[in-house]
N, C-alpha and C positions, 0 to 999 in steps of 0.2 A: 401766977401767969393769967392774963386775961384771955377770954375767948377771942377768937380771931373774927374781926369784922370784915366781911368780904367787900363792903363798900369802899374800904381803904385800898383795895388792890386796883391796879390800872385797868380801865375798861378797854377791851379790845374788839375790833371788828372781826367777825368770823371769816375764815378763809372762804374764798369764792367756790361755789359748787356749780352745779349745772344750771346756771342762770339765776338762781335765787340767792339773795343776800338779805339778811335780817338786821335791822337796826338794833343796837344795844341801847337800852334806856337805863338811866340811873335809878335802881330800885334798892331799897333798904333790905338788909338781911340781919342786922344785929343792932344792939343798942349802945355799943360801947362808944361810938363816935370818935374813938382815938385814931391816931394815924398808925400806919402799918409798921412803924419803927419798933413796936413791941414784939415783932416776930424776929427781929434781927438778933443773930447769935454771935456775930463778930467774925464770921468767915465769909468774905465777900462773894465768892461764887455760889456757896450754899444759900446765902441770904438772897441773892439775885434769883436763884432758881425757886426759892420758896415764894417770893413775891410773884413770880410768873405763874407758879402753880395756883396760887390764890386768885390771880387774875383769870385763869382758865375756869376755875369754879365760879367766879363772879359772872363770867360770860354765860356759863350754863344757866346760872340762876336768873339772869336777865332774860335769856331766851324763854325759860320756863314761865316766868311771870308774864311775859308778853304772849304766851300761848303759841309759841313757835311750833311748827309741825314736827312730828317725831323724827323725820330725817335730819332736821337742823339740830335737834337735841342729841341724836345719835352722833352727828359730826362733832359736836362740842365734847361729848364723852370720849370719842375717839381721839381728839386732839389732846385732851387731858390725859388719857391713858398712854399715848405715845410719849408725851413729855415726861410724865411720871416715871415710866420705865427707864428713860434715859437718865433722869435725875437719880433714881435708885441705883442704877449701875455705877454712876459716878461716885455716889456716897460709898457704895460697897467697895469700890476700888480704893478709895481713900482709906477706909477702915482696914482693908487687907494690907495696904502698903505701910500703914502706921502700926499694925499689930494691935488694933483696938480689941480689948478683951471681951466686950459684950457684942461683938459683931454678929454672932449667930442669932441671938434674940432679935437684934435690929433687923437682920435680913428676913427673919420669920414675920416680923410686923410688916415689912415691905410686901412680902408675898401675900399676906392676908388682904392688904389693900388692892393689890393687882387682881386678886381673885374677885373682890367686890366690884372693881371697875369693869371686869369682864362680864359680870352678871348685869350691871347697869347697861352696858353696851348691847348685850343680848336683848334686854327688855325693850330698849328703844329701837332695835333693829327688827323686831318681830311684833306680833300683835299682843304680846304680853303687856299687861298694864303695869305702869311704873309711876311712882309718885315723885315728881321733881323736887318737891319740898322736902320729902323724907331723904332723898339723895343728898341735897345740899346740906341738910342738918347732919347727916351721917358723915359726909366729907369734912365738914367744919369740925365736928367732934373728934374725928380720927386725927385730923391735922393738929389740933390743939394738944391732944393727948400724946401723939407721937413726938411733937416738938419738945414737950416737957420731959417725957420719959426716955426718949432715945436720942434725939438730935442734940439736945443741950449737953448731955454728958459726952457724946461723941465729939462735938466741936471743942469742948473744953479739953478733951484728951488730945485732939489734933493740934490745938493751939499750944498746949504744954509741950508737945513733942516736936514742934516745928516752928515755922515763921508766923508772921502776923495773919496770913491767909490760911493757916493750917498747913502750910507747905513744909515738906521735909525734903526739899530738893527734888531728887529723881522720883520719889513717890508721887508728889503732886504733879510732876510733868507727865508721868505715865498714866495717872488717873485721869488727867484732863485731856489726853491726846485724842480720845474719841468723843469727849463730851463737849458739846457746843453750848456755851452759855446762852441763857435766854436773851433773845434780841428784844430790844425795846421797840414795840410797834408804834406806829403813829397813833396819837390820841385822836378821838373824835372831835 
């Protein structure tokens, strides 16, 4: 599996804050130059969420490269944290509903990233120094490893036990009841 190239994710405009908006510029983060289809696992809603997660990391990266103020970086990490939490809850509901055997280890890996995101948010919300480059590299590495080690086998299991979208009837319906799929925002 290739490393994830954050340039392939859709660029998004940050949510409006108290009067300031920052323009997102197209900056390179990787060398692969491939399209984002190499992250697709074959489960439509999980794949859509993954693309959205990568776009949020790409947004953070663009803000960092543009030397955005710490409050803008904190907002980007907050947005990433909120959506990541929602996505993880969705995946965990799918795993529970399908009886995925490696669900505990998968949940532990989710918890580790949530802890790391909380630390990043703390760093940008206070005077603690944080390195945006290190954060982007860390998130990119985590995502690539998690996709390979945890999400690929989970999706294979879901697809084998249900429909084309990993659905197994009521399990998919109950898992998605609270999960709002990533909306495609307007492009710049």
